[in-house]
C-alpha positions in Angstrom: 90.0 107.1 87.5 92.3 110.1 87.7 91.3 113.1 89.7 93.0 116.5 89.8 93.8 117.3 93.4 93.5 121.1 93.0 90.1 120.8 91.4 88.8 118.5 94.1 90.1 120.7 96.9 88.5 123.6 95.3 85.1 121.8 95.1 85.3 120.7 98.7 86.1 124.2 100.0 83.2 125.6 98.0 80.7 123.1 99.6 82.3 123.0 103.0 79.9 125.6 104.6 77.0 123.3 104.0 78.4 120.7 106.4 76.8 120.3 109.8 79.0 120.7 112.9 77.3 117.7 114.5 75.7 114.7 112.7 72.2 115.2 113.9 71.1 114.1 110.4 72.9 111.1 108.9 75.6 112.0 106.4 75.2 115.8 107.2 79.0 115.9 108.2 79.8 114.1 105.0 80.8 115.0 101.4 78.2 113.3 99.2 79.3 112.4 95.7 76.6 111.8 93.2 75.8 112.6 89.5 79.2 114.2 88.9 78.9 116.6 91.8 79.9 116.9 95.5 77.0 118.0 97.8 76.7 119.1 101.4 73.5 119.5 103.4 72.9 120.6 107.0 69.1 121.2 107.1 69.5 124.9 106.6 71.5 125.1 103.4 72.8 122.8 100.8 75.7 123.5 98.4 76.8 121.5 95.4 79.6 121.8 92.9 80.5 119.9 89.7 83.7 117.8 89.7 85.0 116.8 86.1 85.5 113.1 85.6 84.0 112.1 88.9 83.3 108.5 89.0 82.4 108.2 92.8 79.0 107.6 94.2 78.6 107.7 98.0 79.3 109.6 101.2 82.7 110.2 102.8 83.2 111.8 106.2 84.5 115.2 105.5 87.3 115.7 108.0 89.8 113.0 107.0 89.3 113.5 103.3 89.8 117.2 103.4 92.9 117.1 105.7 94.5 114.2 103.7 94.1 116.1 100.4 95.8 119.1 101.9 98.9 117.0 102.9 99.4 115.3 99.4 102.1 116.7 97.3 101.1 115.2 94.0 98.4 117.1 92.0 97.3 114.0 90.1 95.4 111.4 92.1 94.4 107.8 91.1 91.1 106.9 92.6 89.3 103.6 92.8 86.4 102.2 94.7 87.0 98.8 96.4 83.6 97.6 98.0 83.2 100.1 100.9 86.4 102.0 100.5 87.7 104.9 98.3 91.4 104.0 97.5 93.4 107.1 96.7 97.0 106.9 95.2 99.3 109.8 95.0 103.0 109.1 94.3 104.1 106.5 96.8 101.2 107.4 99.2 98.1 105.2 99.3 95.0 105.9 101.4 91.8 104.1 102.0 88.8 106.0 103.2 85.4 104.5 104.2 82.8 105.1 101.4 79.1 104.8 102.3 77.7 103.8 99.0 74.1 104.2 100.1 73.3 107.9 100.2 70.8 108.7 103.0 71.2 112.4 103.1 67.7 113.7 102.8 68.3 115.9 99.7 64.7 115.3 98.7 63.6 117.7 101.3 65.1 120.5 99.0 62.5 119.6 96.4 62.5 120.8 92.9 63.7 124.3 91.7 62.0 126.5 89.3 63.5 128.1 86.2 66.7 129.9 86.6 66.5 133.7 86.3 69.2 136.4 86.2 69.9 138.3 89.5 70.6 142.1 89.6 74.4 142.5 89.3 74.5 144.4 92.7 72.5 141.7 94.5 75.3 140.2 96.5 76.6 143.5 97.4 73.3 144.6 98.7 73.0 141.4 100.7 76.4 142.0 102.3 75.4 145.6 103.3 72.1 144.4 104.7 73.7 141.8 107.0 75.0 144.6 109.2 71.5 145.4 110.4 70.2 142.0 111.1 69.2 140.9 114.5 70.7 137.9 116.4 67.8 137.7 118.9 65.7 134.6 118.1 62.8 135.9 120.2 61.7 137.8 117.0 63.1 135.5 114.2 61.8 137.5 111.3 64.3 140.2 112.3 67.2 137.6 111.9 66.4 137.5 108.2 67.0 139.7 105.2 64.0 140.8 103.3 64.4 140.6 99.4 61.5 142.8 98.6 60.4 142.5 95.0 57.5 145.0 95.4 59.8 147.8 96.4 62.8 146.7 94.3 65.0 146.6 97.4 66.7 144.5 100.0 66.1 145.5 103.6 67.0 144.4 107.2 66.4 145.7 110.7 67.0 144.6 114.3 64.5 147.2 115.4 67.2 149.7 116.3 69.1 149.9 112.9 67.3 149.8 109.6 68.7 149.4 106.1 67.2 149.7 102.6 69.2 149.1 99.4 67.6 149.7 96.0 68.8 147.4 93.2 69.8 148.5 89.7 67.4 146.1 88.0 64.2 144.2 88.9 64.2 141.3 91.3 63.0 138.4 89.0 61.1 136.4 91.6 58.5 137.1 94.4 59.7 138.5 97.7 61.3 136.2 100.2 63.1 136.1 103.6 66.5 134.5 103.8 68.1 133.9 107.3 71.2 136.0 107.9 73.0 132.7 109.0 72.5 131.5 105.4 73.1 134.9 103.8 76.6 135.0 105.5 77.6 131.9 103.4 75.7 133.1 100.2 77.8 136.3 100.0 81.0 134.2 99.6 79.8 133.0 96.3 79.6 135.0 93.0 76.0 133.9 92.3 74.4 135.2 89.1 71.1 133.3 88.9 68.1 132.5 91.2 65.3 130.0 91.2 62.3 129.4 93.6 61.4 126.2 95.4 58.9 125.1 98.0 60.2 126.5 101.3 63.7 127.0 99.7 65.5 129.5 97.5 68.2 128.5 95.1 71.1 130.4 93.6 73.7 129.5 91.0 77.2 130.7 89.9 78.7 130.7 86.4 80.8 127.8 87.5 77.5 125.8 88.2 77.7 126.0 92.0 74.3 125.6 93.4 73.5 127.2 96.9 70.1 126.4 98.3 68.7 127.9 101.5 65.5 127.4 103.5 63.5 130.6 103.6 61.5 132.0 106.5 57.7 132.3 106.2 56.4 135.4 107.9 55.4 138.9 107.0 58.3 141.5 107.2 57.6 144.7 109.1 57.2 147.9 107.0 60.4 149.9 107.3 59.7 152.8 104.9 57.7 154.9 107.4 60.8 155.0 109.6 63.3 156.0 106.9 62.4 159.7 106.8 64.8 161.8 108.9 65.0 165.5 108.7 67.3 167.5 111.1 70.8 168.6 111.7 73.6 167.6 109.2 76.9 166.2 110.6 80.0 165.5 108.7 82.4 162.8 109.9 86.1 163.6 109.9 88.4 162.3 107.2 90.4 160.4 109.8 87.4 158.3 110.8 88.4 155.2 108.7 91.6 154.9 110.6 89.8 155.4 114.0 87.5 152.5 113.0 90.3 150.3 112.3 91.7 150.8 115.7 88.3 150.4 117.3 87.9 147.2 115.6 90.6 145.5 117.6 88.5 145.4 120.7 85.2 145.0 118.8 86.2 141.5 117.5 83.8 138.7 118.3 83.5 135.1 117.2 80.6 136.0 115.0 81.1 139.3 113.0 77.4 140.4 113.4 78.1 140.5 117.2 80.9 143.1 116.6 79.7 146.6 117.7 81.2 150.0 118.3 79.7 153.0 120.1 79.7 156.4 118.4 79.1 159.4 120.7 78.6 162.9 119.3 78.6 166.0 121.5 80.3 169.4 122.0 81.9 169.4 118.5 83.5 166.0 119.1 82.8 162.6 117.8 84.1 159.8 120.1 84.4 156.2 118.9 84.6 153.4 121.5 84.8 149.6 121.7 85.2 147.1 124.4 86.0 143.4 124.9 86.8 141.1 127.8 90.5 141.9 127.4 90.5 145.6 126.9 88.9 148.7 125.6 89.4 151.6 123.2 88.2 155.1 122.6 89.3 158.0 120.4 87.9 161.4 119.6 87.9 163.7 116.6 86.6 167.1 115.7 83.2 167.7 114.1 80.7 170.6 113.8 77.9 169.7 116.1 76.9 171.3 119.4 73.3 170.2 119.9 72.1 167.6 122.3 74.4 164.7 122.8 73.7 161.6 120.7 75.0 158.0 120.7 74.4 154.9 118.5 75.6 151.4 118.0 76.8 150.1 114.7 78.7 147.1 113.2 82.2 148.4 112.3 82.4 146.9 108.7 79.0 148.5 108.0 80.0 152.0 109.1 83.2 151.7 107.1 81.1 150.8 104.0 78.8 153.8 104.6 81.6 156.2 105.2 83.3 155.2 101.9 80.2 156.5 100.2 79.3 159.5 102.3 80.7 161.1 105.5 77.5 163.2 106.0 74.5 162.1 108.1 71.3 163.8 109.4 70.3 163.7 113.0 66.8 164.3 114.4 65.4 163.9 117.9 65.5 160.1 117.9 67.1 159.0 114.8 70.3 159.3 112.6 70.3 158.7 108.9 73.0 158.1 106.2 71.8 158.2 102.7 73.5 157.4 99.4 72.4 157.1 95.7 70.4 153.9 96.2 70.6 153.1 99.9 69.5 154.3 103.4 70.8 153.5 106.8 68.8 154.6 109.9 69.8 154.1 113.5 67.6 154.8 116.6 69.6 157.1 118.9 70.1 156.4 122.6 70.5 158.8 125.5 73.1 156.4 127.1 75.0 153.4 125.5 76.8 151.2 127.8 
């Protein structure tokens, strides 16, 4: 059979986030080829993508296959299966890779999916925005999730210090669910347009027929609406704030972007933005009109940049700060001191 290297590489790149870092589950670090698709599964998410003219059935360790394809110069590859090997030929190069013809990956755990329904067009944008307020503290796991709230027609998240609600342009077509932020981080990389329910899982699909499945978290999400009302003093951030945030981001960088944080301190008609890492620190001030009690809050840099691209005005009361746009609200609990 003949395979197009570019198409194969694209498919493997799409499903790669579904690979496990360690093979605690057999074949969870492998690309599994079956029914004209390539699939990955790591017990939290599973991703599959179609490959035209695929005549391979079985599992192949991901690392060698992915690295080898990147090094081949020919775009057309001849592929044959010889007992327990996949034989690839590209120009003068010939490669044999172990093929496990018996598929043991427990894909049956994902179960059946319901009928596909159209997602609101702004769904992925809202999920991306909500990620910035999710907790990383597993002592309260419900706050490490994003709540897709059908009843209120919104997507929301909170780590108990930061709260986000984003209204959607159209109705959410399925019942409310909780998707872990760790899964949502991978979901937002795909242009999904449809959703389907499953037992303990939620499924999404793109126009190119990529299917992304994630376990959902079973719990009751706390009510955020009572904390979203803030009335107080209005503050306008300076026009230079975007450039200041770019500079602060250098020392806010972390291995996981949800661990990145900057400190904003407002007092004496000045806004100070600061960040710190093991290798250094940054702070910069700019003018504003605020001369009330000093306030400080923490925020993920990319989220504040998104907020300030919509509005540079916020409202501060005794214990909270609030930004609000056309269909979204962001509230942060204020702190007297921020280390």
